[in-house]
PQR file with spaces between the fields and no chain letter, atoms N, CA, C, O and H, PARSE charges and radii, in Angstrom:
ATOM       1  N    MET     1     -70.523  -38.024   67.377 -0.4000 1.5000
ATOM       2  CA   MET     1     -69.286  -38.283   68.164 -0.0000 2.0000
ATOM       3  C    MET     1     -68.240  -39.591   66.962  0.5500 1.7000
ATOM       4  O    MET     1     -68.719  -40.579   66.407 -0.5500 1.4000
ATOM       5  N    ILE     2     -67.582  -39.372   66.932 -0.4000 1.5000
ATOM       6  CA   ILE     2     -66.737  -40.679   65.883 -0.0000 2.0000
ATOM       7  C    ILE     2     -66.324  -41.918   67.452  0.5500 1.7000
ATOM       8  O    ILE     2     -65.712  -41.905   68.520 -0.5500 1.4000
ATOM       9  H    ILE     2     -67.193  -38.569   67.383  0.4000 1.0000
ATOM      10  N    ASP     3     -66.892  -42.538   66.874 -0.4000 1.5000
ATOM      11  CA   ASP     3     -66.646  -43.813   67.479 -0.0000 2.0000
ATOM      12  C    ASP     3     -64.872  -44.106   67.270  0.5500 1.7000
ATOM      13  O    ASP     3     -64.420  -43.772   66.174 -0.5500 1.4000
ATOM      14  H    ASP     3     -67.389  -42.548   66.006  0.4000 1.0000
ATOM      15  N    ASN     4     -64.117  -44.575   68.058 -0.4000 1.5000
ATOM      16  CA   ASN     4     -62.493  -44.774   68.059 -0.0000 2.0000
ATOM      17  C    ASN     4     -62.174  -46.079   68.097  0.5500 1.7000
ATOM      18  O    ASN     4     -61.077  -46.443   67.673 -0.5500 1.4000
ATOM      19  H    ASN     4     -64.484  -44.846   68.947  0.4000 1.0000
ATOM      20  N    LYS     5     -63.246  -47.131   68.701 -0.4000 1.5000
ATOM      21  CA   LYS     5     -62.773  -47.914   68.880 -0.0000 2.0000
ATOM      22  C    LYS     5     -62.731  -49.200   67.648  0.5500 1.7000
ATOM      23  O    LYS     5     -62.341  -50.323   67.968 -0.5500 1.4000
ATOM      24  H    LYS     5     -64.137  -46.835   69.046  0.4000 1.0000
ATOM      25  N    ASN     6     -63.189  -48.880   66.194 -0.4000 1.5000
ATOM      26  CA   ASN     6     -63.806  -48.970   65.108 -0.0000 2.0000
ATOM      27  C    ASN     6     -62.274  -49.014   64.313  0.5500 1.7000
ATOM      28  O    ASN     6     -61.912  -49.790   63.429 -0.5500 1.4000
ATOM      29  H    ASN     6     -63.507  -47.968   65.935  0.4000 1.0000
ATOM      30  N    ASN     7     -61.460  -47.804   65.010 -0.4000 1.5000
ATOM      31  CA   ASN     7     -60.708  -47.027   64.183 -0.0000 2.0000
ATOM      32  C    ASN     7     -59.080  -47.314   64.835  0.5500 1.7000
ATOM      33  O    ASN     7     -58.287  -46.375   64.908 -0.5500 1.4000
ATOM      34  H    ASN     7     -61.754  -47.173   65.728  0.4000 1.0000
ATOM      35  N    LEU     8     -58.783  -48.420   65.194 -0.4000 1.5000
ATOM      36  CA   LEU     8     -57.746  -48.758   65.600 -0.0000 2.0000
ATOM      37  C    LEU     8     -56.876  -49.852   65.160  0.5500 1.7000
ATOM      38  O    LEU     8     -57.295  -50.928   64.734 -0.5500 1.4000
ATOM      39  H    LEU     8     -59.427  -49.183   65.136  0.4000 1.0000
ATOM      40  N    ILE     9     -55.553  -49.500   65.292 -0.4000 1.5000
ATOM      41  CA   ILE     9     -54.734  -50.767   64.427 -0.0000 2.0000
ATOM      42  C    ILE     9     -53.715  -50.990   65.363  0.5500 1.7000
ATOM      43  O    ILE     9     -53.060  -50.081   65.874 -0.5500 1.4000
ATOM      44  H    ILE     9     -55.213  -48.626   65.638  0.4000 1.0000
ATOM      45  N    LYS    10     -53.535  -52.486   65.656 -0.4000 1.5000
ATOM      46  CA   LYS    10     -52.509  -52.936   66.537 -0.0000 2.0000
ATOM      47  C    LYS    10     -51.605  -53.581   65.812  0.5500 1.7000
ATOM      48  O    LYS    10     -51.816  -54.597   65.150 -0.5500 1.4000
ATOM      49  H    LYS    10     -54.068  -53.223   65.241  0.4000 1.0000
ATOM      50  N    ILE    11     -50.225  -52.797   65.965 -0.4000 1.5000
ATOM      51  CA   ILE    11     -48.826  -52.610   65.050 -0.0000 2.0000
ATOM      52  C    ILE    11     -48.034  -53.858   66.096  0.5500 1.7000
ATOM      53  O    ILE    11     -48.392  -53.948   67.270 -0.5500 1.4000
ATOM      54  H    ILE    11     -50.053  -51.972   66.502  0.4000 1.0000
ATOM      55  N    THR    12     -47.053  -54.687   65.588 -0.4000 1.5000
ATOM      56  CA   THR    12     -46.238  -54.930   66.403 -0.0000 2.0000
ATOM      57  C    THR    12     -44.426  -54.993   66.137  0.5500 1.7000
ATOM      58  O    THR    12     -44.225  -55.783   65.215 -0.5500 1.4000
ATOM      59  H    THR    12     -46.762  -54.614   64.635  0.4000 1.0000
ATOM      60  N    LEU    13     -43.657  -54.651   66.443 -0.4000 1.5000
ATOM      61  CA   LEU    13     -42.381  -54.954   65.741 -0.0000 2.0000
ATOM      62  C    LEU    13     -41.754  -56.087   65.461  0.5500 1.7000
ATOM      63  O    LEU    13     -41.444  -56.645   66.513 -0.5500 1.4000
ATOM      64  H    LEU    13     -43.819  -54.009   67.192  0.4000 1.0000
ATOM      65  N    ILE    14     -41.423  -56.689   64.512 -0.4000 1.5000
ATOM      66  CA   ILE    14     -40.846  -57.708   64.159 -0.0000 2.0000
ATOM      67  C    ILE    14     -39.911  -57.708   63.903  0.5500 1.7000
ATOM      68  O    ILE    14     -39.408  -58.821   64.061 -0.5500 1.4000
ATOM      69  H    ILE    14     -41.675  -56.236   63.657  0.4000 1.0000
ATOM      70  N    ARG    15     -39.053  -56.760   63.417 -0.4000 1.5000
ATOM      71  CA   ARG    15     -37.718  -57.062   63.459 -0.0000 2.0000
ATOM      72  C    ARG    15     -36.802  -56.043   63.838  0.5500 1.7000
ATOM      73  O    ARG    15     -37.352  -54.950   63.974 -0.5500 1.4000
ATOM      74  H    ARG    15     -39.461  -55.856   63.289  0.4000 1.0000
ATOM      75  N    SER    16     -35.630  -56.055   64.041 -0.4000 1.5000
ATOM      76  CA   SER    16     -34.869  -55.634   64.943 -0.0000 2.0000
ATOM      77  C    SER    16     -34.619  -53.987   64.228  0.5500 1.7000
ATOM      78  O    SER    16     -34.770  -53.803   63.021 -0.5500 1.4000
ATOM      79  H    SER    16     -35.183  -56.943   63.930  0.4000 1.0000
ATOM      80  N    THR    17     -34.201  -52.820   65.235 -0.4000 1.5000
ATOM      81  CA   THR    17     -34.084  -51.179   64.593 -0.0000 2.0000
ATOM      82  C    THR    17     -32.471  -51.247   64.272  0.5500 1.7000
ATOM      83  O    THR    17     -31.846  -50.351   63.705 -0.5500 1.4000
ATOM      84  H    THR    17     -34.078  -52.970   66.217  0.4000 1.0000
ATOM      85  N    ILE    18     -31.922  -52.492   64.748 -0.4000 1.5000
ATOM      86  CA   ILE    18     -30.118  -52.242   64.403 -0.0000 2.0000
ATOM      87  C    ILE    18     -29.748  -52.185   62.751  0.5500 1.7000
ATOM      88  O    ILE    18     -30.253  -53.164   62.200 -0.5500 1.4000
ATOM      89  H    ILE    18     -32.431  -53.220   65.209  0.4000 1.0000
ATOM      90  N    GLY    19     -29.095  -51.416   61.911 -0.4000 1.5000
ATOM      91  CA   GLY    19     -28.656  -51.115   60.849 -0.0000 2.0000
ATOM      92  C    GLY    19     -29.761  -50.546   60.298  0.5500 1.7000
ATOM      93  O    GLY    19     -29.728  -50.537   59.068 -0.5500 1.4000
ATOM      94  H    GLY    19     -28.685  -50.621   62.358  0.4000 1.0000
ATOM      95  N    VAL    20     -30.758  -50.055   60.811 -0.4000 1.5000
ATOM      96  CA   VAL    20     -31.936  -49.000   59.693 -0.0000 2.0000
ATOM      97  C    VAL    20     -31.534  -47.818   60.191  0.5500 1.7000
ATOM      98  O    VAL    20     -31.003  -47.535   61.265 -0.5500 1.4000
ATOM      99  H    VAL    20     -30.785  -50.062   61.810  0.4000 1.0000
ATOM     100  N    LYS    21     -31.992  -46.893   58.888 -0.4000 1.5000
ATOM     101  CA   LYS    21     -31.878  -45.315   59.043 -0.0000 2.0000
ATOM     102  C    LYS    21     -32.424  -44.816   60.749  0.5500 1.7000
ATOM     103  O    LYS    21     -33.066  -45.450   61.587 -0.5500 1.4000
ATOM     104  H    LYS    21     -32.423  -47.123   58.015  0.4000 1.0000
ATOM     105  N    LYS    22     -31.804  -43.327   60.779 -0.4000 1.5000
ATOM     106  CA   LYS    22     -32.565  -43.132   61.917 -0.0000 2.0000
ATOM     107  C    LYS    22     -33.457  -42.774   61.514  0.5500 1.7000
ATOM     108  O    LYS    22     -34.251  -43.630   61.904 -0.5500 1.4000
ATOM     109  H    LYS    22     -31.283  -42.812   60.099  0.4000 1.0000
ATOM     110  N    SER    23     -34.086  -41.979   60.884 -0.4000 1.5000
ATOM     111  CA   SER    23     -35.641  -41.289   60.366 -0.0000 2.0000
ATOM     112  C    SER    23     -36.281  -42.719   60.523  0.5500 1.7000
ATOM     113  O    SER    23     -37.141  -42.715   61.404 -0.5500 1.4000
ATOM     114  H    SER    23     -33.441  -41.284   60.567  0.4000 1.0000
ATOM     115  N    HIS    24     -36.095  -43.988   59.892 -0.4000 1.5000
ATOM     116  CA   HIS    24     -36.950  -45.439   60.553 -0.0000 2.0000
ATOM     117  C    HIS    24     -36.871  -45.355   62.000  0.5500 1.7000
ATOM     118  O    HIS    24     -37.915  -45.014   62.555 -0.5500 1.4000
ATOM     119  H    HIS    24     -35.396  -43.991   59.177  0.4000 1.0000
ATOM     120  N    ARG    25     -36.013  -45.555   62.623 -0.4000 1.5000
ATOM     121  CA   ARG    25     -35.416  -45.692   64.030 -0.0000 2.0000
ATOM     122  C    ARG    25     -36.844  -44.855   64.598  0.5500 1.7000
ATOM     123  O    ARG    25     -37.837  -45.395   65.085 -0.5500 1.4000
ATOM     124  H    ARG    25     -35.164  -45.832   62.173  0.4000 1.0000
ATOM     125  N    ALA    26     -36.611  -43.300   64.367 -0.4000 1.5000
ATOM     126  CA   ALA    26     -37.513  -42.054   65.397 -0.0000 2.0000
ATOM     127  C    ALA    26     -38.798  -42.351   64.527  0.5500 1.7000
ATOM     128  O    ALA    26     -39.613  -41.580   65.035 -0.5500 1.4000
ATOM     129  H    ALA    26     -35.804  -42.861   63.972  0.4000 1.0000
ATOM     130  N    THR    27     -39.627  -43.194   63.244 -0.4000 1.5000
ATOM     131  CA   THR    27     -40.594  -43.114   63.233 -0.0000 2.0000
ATOM     132  C    THR    27     -41.239  -44.498   64.165  0.5500 1.7000
ATOM     133  O    THR    27     -42.313  -44.422   64.761 -0.5500 1.4000
ATOM     134  H    THR    27     -38.965  -43.820   62.832  0.4000 1.0000
ATOM     135  N    VAL    28     -40.305  -45.836   64.156 -0.4000 1.5000
ATOM     136  CA   VAL    28     -40.476  -46.800   65.283 -0.0000 2.0000
ATOM     137  C    VAL    28     -41.103  -46.240   66.589  0.5500 1.7000
ATOM     138  O    VAL    28     -42.181  -46.511   67.120 -0.5500 1.4000
ATOM     139  H    VAL    28     -39.432  -45.898   63.671  0.4000 1.0000
ATOM     140  N    ARG    29     -39.839  -45.141   67.053 -0.4000 1.5000
ATOM     141  CA   ARG    29     -40.393  -44.778   68.291 -0.0000 2.0000
ATOM     142  C    ARG    29     -41.855  -43.957   68.509  0.5500 1.7000
ATOM     143  O    ARG    29     -42.724  -44.199   69.346 -0.5500 1.4000
ATOM     144  H    ARG    29     -38.964  -44.921   66.622  0.4000 1.0000
ATOM     145  N    GLY    30     -41.833  -42.934   67.502 -0.4000 1.5000
ATOM     146  CA   GLY    30     -43.105  -42.285   67.202 -0.0000 2.0000
ATOM     147  C    GLY    30     -44.247  -43.113   67.204  0.5500 1.7000
ATOM     148  O    GLY    30     -45.330  -42.546   67.347 -0.5500 1.4000
ATOM     149  H    GLY    30     -41.127  -42.737   66.822  0.4000 1.0000
ATOM     150  N    LEU    31     -44.223  -44.407   67.067 -0.4000 1.5000
ATOM     151  CA   LEU    31     -45.805  -45.063   67.239 -0.0000 2.0000
ATOM     152  C    LEU    31     -45.430  -45.932   68.268  0.5500 1.7000
ATOM     153  O    LEU    31     -45.611  -47.134   68.074 -0.5500 1.4000
ATOM     154  H    LEU    31     -43.342  -44.866   66.950  0.4000 1.0000
ATOM     155  N    GLY    32     -44.966  -45.578   69.271 -0.4000 1.5000
ATOM     156  CA   GLY    32     -45.356  -45.947   70.438 -0.0000 2.0000
ATOM     157  C    GLY    32     -44.367  -47.810   70.636  0.5500 1.7000
ATOM     158  O    GLY    32     -44.831  -48.639   71.418 -0.5500 1.4000
ATOM     159  H    GLY    32     -44.818  -44.601   69.428  0.4000 1.0000
ATOM     160  N    LEU    33     -43.253  -48.078   69.917 -0.4000 1.5000
ATOM     161  CA   LEU    33     -42.788  -49.446   69.772 -0.0000 2.0000
ATOM     162  C    LEU    33     -41.137  -48.893   70.853  0.5500 1.7000
ATOM     163  O    LEU    33     -40.652  -47.762   70.889 -0.5500 1.4000
ATOM     164  H    LEU    33     -42.876  -47.404   69.281  0.4000 1.0000
ATOM     165  N    LYS    34     -40.787  -49.778   71.373 -0.4000 1.5000
ATOM     166  CA   LYS    34     -39.455  -49.998   71.770 -0.0000 2.0000
ATOM     167  C    LYS    34     -38.727  -51.236   71.785  0.5500 1.7000
ATOM     168  O    LYS    34     -37.543  -50.944   71.614 -0.5500 1.4000
ATOM     169  H    LYS    34     -41.181  -50.697   71.344  0.4000 1.0000
ATOM     170  N    LYS    35     -38.839  -52.241   71.883 -0.4000 1.5000
ATOM     171  CA   LYS    35     -38.664  -53.733   71.912 -0.0000 2.0000
ATOM     172  C    LYS    35     -38.808  -54.411   70.722  0.5500 1.7000
ATOM     173  O    LYS    35     -39.541  -53.866   69.897 -0.5500 1.4000
ATOM     174  H    LYS    35     -39.800  -52.478   72.021  0.4000 1.0000
ATOM     175  N    LEU    36     -38.357  -55.338   70.455 -0.4000 1.5000
ATOM     176  CA   LEU    36     -38.424  -56.503   69.745 -0.0000 2.0000
ATOM     177  C    LEU    36     -39.945  -56.717   70.058  0.5500 1.7000
ATOM     178  O    LEU    36     -40.312  -56.133   71.078 -0.5500 1.4000
ATOM     179  H    LEU    36     -37.761  -55.781   71.125  0.4000 1.0000
ATOM     180  N    ASN    37     -40.766  -57.328   69.491 -0.4000 1.5000
ATOM     181  CA   ASN    37     -42.076  -58.108   69.599 -0.0000 2.0000
ATOM     182  C    ASN    37     -43.149  -56.967   70.475  0.5500 1.7000
ATOM     183  O    ASN    37     -44.332  -57.194   70.730 -0.5500 1.4000
ATOM     184  H    ASN    37     -40.468  -57.802   68.663  0.4000 1.0000
ATOM     185  N    SER    38     -42.491  -55.889   70.790 -0.4000 1.5000
ATOM     186  CA   SER    38     -43.930  -55.008   71.506 -0.0000 2.0000
ATOM     187  C    SER    38     -44.890  -54.749   70.829  0.5500 1.7000
ATOM     188  O    SER    38     -44.653  -54.369   69.682 -0.5500 1.4000
ATOM     189  H    SER    38     -41.530  -55.704   70.584  0.4000 1.0000
ATOM     190  N    SER    39     -45.714  -54.810   71.086 -0.4000 1.5000
ATOM     191  CA   SER    39     -47.144  -53.987   70.415 -0.0000 2.0000
ATOM     192  C    SER    39     -47.606  -52.568   70.839  0.5500 1.7000
ATOM     193  O    SER    39     -47.175  -52.093   71.890 -0.5500 1.4000
ATOM     194  H    SER    39     -45.906  -55.119   72.017  0.4000 1.0000
ATOM     195  N    SER    40     -48.592  -51.781   69.944 -0.4000 1.5000
ATOM     196  CA   SER    40     -48.938  -50.719   70.291 -0.0000 2.0000
ATOM     197  C    SER    40     -50.578  -50.517   69.344  0.5500 1.7000
ATOM     198  O    SER    40     -50.923  -50.928   68.236 -0.5500 1.4000
ATOM     199  H    SER    40     -48.943  -52.167   69.091  0.4000 1.0000
ATOM     200  N    THR    41     -51.169  -49.840   70.213 -0.4000 1.5000
ATOM     201  CA   THR    41     -52.820  -49.763   69.531 -0.0000 2.0000
ATOM     202  C    THR    41     -52.385  -48.114   69.122  0.5500 1.7000
ATOM     203  O    THR    41     -52.100  -47.217   69.915 -0.5500 1.4000
ATOM     204  H    THR    41     -50.889  -49.506   71.113  0.4000 1.0000
ATOM     205  N    VAL    42     -52.439  -48.044   67.552 -0.4000 1.5000
ATOM     206  CA   VAL    42     -52.752  -46.539   67.270 -0.0000 2.0000
ATOM     207  C    VAL    42     -53.743  -46.231   66.404  0.5500 1.7000
ATOM     208  O    VAL    42     -54.194  -47.012   65.566 -0.5500 1.4000
ATOM     209  H    VAL    42     -52.671  -48.772   66.908  0.4000 1.0000
ATOM     210  N    SER    43     -54.148  -44.961   66.606 -0.4000 1.5000
ATOM     211  CA   SER    43     -55.411  -44.582   65.691 -0.0000 2.0000
ATOM     212  C    SER    43     -55.128  -44.848   64.185  0.5500 1.7000
ATOM     213  O    SER    43     -53.995  -45.079   63.760 -0.5500 1.4000
ATOM     214  H    SER    43     -53.782  -44.327   67.287  0.4000 1.0000
ATOM     215  N    ASP    44     -56.139  -44.804   63.483 -0.4000 1.5000
ATOM     216  CA   ASP    44     -56.265  -45.134   62.022 -0.0000 2.0000
ATOM     217  C    ASP    44     -56.292  -43.731   61.264  0.5500 1.7000
ATOM     218  O    ASP    44     -57.284  -43.394   60.617 -0.5500 1.4000
ATOM     219  H    ASP    44     -57.059  -44.617   63.828  0.4000 1.0000
ATOM     220  N    THR    45     -55.315  -43.041   61.359 -0.4000 1.5000
ATOM     221  CA   THR    45     -55.250  -41.567   60.733 -0.0000 2.0000
ATOM     222  C    THR    45     -54.252  -41.984   59.355  0.5500 1.7000
ATOM     223  O    THR    45     -53.621  -42.990   59.029 -0.5500 1.4000
ATOM     224  H    THR    45     -54.509  -43.315   61.884  0.4000 1.0000
ATOM     225  N    LEU    46     -54.479  -40.682   58.779 -0.4000 1.5000
ATOM     226  CA   LEU    46     -53.318  -40.723   57.333 -0.0000 2.0000
ATOM     227  C    LEU    46     -52.219  -40.529   57.914  0.5500 1.7000
ATOM     228  O    LEU    46     -51.291  -41.116   57.358 -0.5500 1.4000
ATOM     229  H    LEU    46     -54.991  -39.865   59.043  0.4000 1.0000
ATOM     230  N    GLU    47     -51.903  -39.860   58.936 -0.4000 1.5000
ATOM     231  CA   GLU    47     -50.235  -39.717   59.645 -0.0000 2.0000
ATOM     232  C    GLU    47     -49.660  -41.058   60.026  0.5500 1.7000
ATOM     233  O    GLU    47     -48.528  -41.471   59.777 -0.5500 1.4000
ATOM     234  H    GLU    47     -52.657  -39.383   59.388  0.4000 1.0000
ATOM     235  N    THR    48     -50.758  -41.746   60.755 -0.4000 1.5000
ATOM     236  CA   THR    48     -50.307  -42.869   61.134 -0.0000 2.0000
ATOM     237  C    THR    48     -49.979  -43.626   60.024  0.5500 1.7000
ATOM     238  O    THR    48     -48.771  -43.705   59.800 -0.5500 1.4000
ATOM     239  H    THR    48     -51.678  -41.410   60.957  0.4000 1.0000
ATOM     240  N    ARG    49     -50.757  -44.231   59.233 -0.4000 1.5000
ATOM     241  CA   ARG    49     -50.842  -45.240   58.039 -0.0000 2.0000
ATOM     242  C    ARG    49     -49.718  -44.278   57.540  0.5500 1.7000
ATOM     243  O    ARG    49     -48.707  -44.932   57.797 -0.5500 1.4000
ATOM     244  H    ARG    49     -51.739  -44.167   59.415  0.4000 1.0000
ATOM     245  N    GLY    50     -49.320  -43.151   56.999 -0.4000 1.5000
ATOM     246  CA   GLY    50     -47.804  -42.969   56.452 -0.0000 2.0000
ATOM     247  C    GLY    50     -46.983  -43.670   57.257  0.5500 1.7000
ATOM     248  O    GLY    50     -46.288  -44.549   56.748 -0.5500 1.4000
ATOM     249  H    GLY    50     -50.141  -42.619   56.790  0.4000 1.0000
ATOM     250  N    MET    51     -46.918  -43.424   58.580 -0.4000 1.5000
ATOM     251  CA   MET    51     -45.871  -43.988   59.448 -0.0000 2.0000
ATOM     252  C    MET    51     -45.827  -45.916   59.463  0.5500 1.7000
ATOM     253  O    MET    51     -44.745  -46.501   59.416 -0.5500 1.4000
ATOM     254  H    MET    51     -47.483  -42.709   58.993  0.4000 1.0000
ATOM     255  N    ILE    52     -46.616  -46.363   59.506 -0.4000 1.5000
ATOM     256  CA   ILE    52     -46.785  -47.709   58.912 -0.0000 2.0000
ATOM     257  C    ILE    52     -46.117  -47.873   57.215  0.5500 1.7000
ATOM     258  O    ILE    52     -45.498  -48.850   56.793 -0.5500 1.4000
ATOM     259  H    ILE    52     -47.495  -45.888   59.545  0.4000 1.0000
ATOM     260  N    ARG    53     -46.266  -47.324   56.881 -0.4000 1.5000
ATOM     261  CA   ARG    53     -45.958  -47.570   55.251 -0.0000 2.0000
ATOM     262  C    ARG    53     -44.709  -47.624   55.225  0.5500 1.7000
ATOM     263  O    ARG    53     -44.096  -48.560   54.711 -0.5500 1.4000
ATOM     264  H    ARG    53     -46.769  -46.530   57.223  0.4000 1.0000
ATOM     265  N    LYS    54     -43.969  -46.261   55.979 -0.4000 1.5000
ATOM     266  CA   LYS    54     -42.483  -46.113   55.735 -0.0000 2.0000
ATOM     267  C    LYS    54     -41.504  -46.895   56.512  0.5500 1.7000
ATOM     268  O    LYS    54     -40.311  -46.664   56.708 -0.5500 1.4000
ATOM     269  H    LYS    54     -44.467  -45.501   56.397  0.4000 1.0000
ATOM     270  N    ILE    55     -42.446  -48.126   57.021 -0.4000 1.5000
ATOM     271  CA   ILE    55     -41.573  -49.136   58.016 -0.0000 2.0000
ATOM     272  C    ILE    55     -41.963  -50.421   57.647  0.5500 1.7000
ATOM     273  O    ILE    55     -41.083  -51.271   57.779 -0.5500 1.4000
ATOM     274  H    ILE    55     -43.415  -48.314   56.862  0.4000 1.0000
ATOM     275  N    ASN    56     -43.031  -50.796   57.224 -0.4000 1.5000
ATOM     276  CA   ASN    56     -43.923  -51.633   56.811 -0.0000 2.0000
ATOM     277  C    ASN    56     -42.874  -53.316   56.701  0.5500 1.7000
ATOM     278  O    ASN    56     -43.345  -54.423   56.962 -0.5500 1.4000
ATOM     279  H    ASN    56     -43.747  -50.106   57.117  0.4000 1.0000
ATOM     280  N    TYR    57     -41.545  -53.070   56.293 -0.4000 1.5000
ATOM     281  CA   TYR    57     -40.736  -54.199   56.861 -0.0000 2.0000
ATOM     282  C    TYR    57     -40.408  -54.522   58.110  0.5500 1.7000
ATOM     283  O    TYR    57     -40.281  -55.700   58.446 -0.5500 1.4000
ATOM     284  H    TYR    57     -41.162  -52.171   56.081  0.4000 1.0000
ATOM     285  N    LEU    58     -40.236  -53.518   58.934 -0.4000 1.5000
ATOM     286  CA   LEU    58     -40.314  -53.692   59.923 -0.0000 2.0000
ATOM     287  C    LEU    58     -41.728  -54.170   61.271  0.5500 1.7000
ATOM     288  O    LEU    58     -41.610  -54.445   62.465 -0.5500 1.4000
ATOM     289  H    LEU    58     -40.339  -52.561   58.662  0.4000 1.0000
ATOM     290  N    LEU    59     -42.559  -54.114   60.668 -0.4000 1.5000
ATOM     291  CA   LEU    59     -43.581  -54.356   61.162 -0.0000 2.0000
ATOM     292  C    LEU    59     -44.654  -55.266   60.740  0.5500 1.7000
ATOM     293  O    LEU    59     -44.883  -55.583   59.573 -0.5500 1.4000
ATOM     294  H    LEU    59     -42.655  -53.891   59.698  0.4000 1.0000
ATOM     295  N    LYS    60     -45.322  -55.677   61.824 -0.4000 1.5000
ATOM     296  CA   LYS    60     -46.606  -56.611   61.922 -0.0000 2.0000
ATOM     297  C    LYS    60     -48.234  -56.201   62.004  0.5500 1.7000
ATOM     298  O    LYS    60     -48.536  -56.359   63.187 -0.5500 1.4000
ATOM     299  H    LYS    60     -45.136  -55.419   62.772  0.4000 1.0000
ATOM     300  N    CYS    61     -49.161  -55.841   61.416 -0.4000 1.5000
ATOM     301  CA   CYS    61     -50.064  -54.587   61.223 -0.0000 2.0000
ATOM     302  C    CYS    61     -51.206  -55.897   61.557  0.5500 1.7000
ATOM     303  O    CYS    61     -51.174  -56.879   60.815 -0.5500 1.4000
ATOM     304  H    CYS    61     -48.915  -55.713   60.455  0.4000 1.0000
ATOM     305  N    GLU    62     -51.995  -55.855   62.467 -0.4000 1.5000
ATOM     306  CA   GLU    62     -53.371  -56.294   62.580 -0.0000 2.0000
ATOM     307  C    GLU    62     -54.313  -55.212   62.338  0.5500 1.7000
ATOM     308  O    GLU    62     -55.524  -55.423   62.397 -0.5500 1.4000
ATOM     309  H    GLU    62     -52.021  -55.057   63.070  0.4000 1.0000
């Protein structure tokens, strides 16, 4: 079995989505972020890394 505790990324929305492309706004929602300074823990997969890379200017990753 794969241990998922080590394969998690904590992301925080640090910039507003006002004035951002619709696809970027949808990506923020897809990562489970709603409001400014909200945090979410997502699994470390290629799909989520691609989403994070797409909107890296809005996020802080830990």
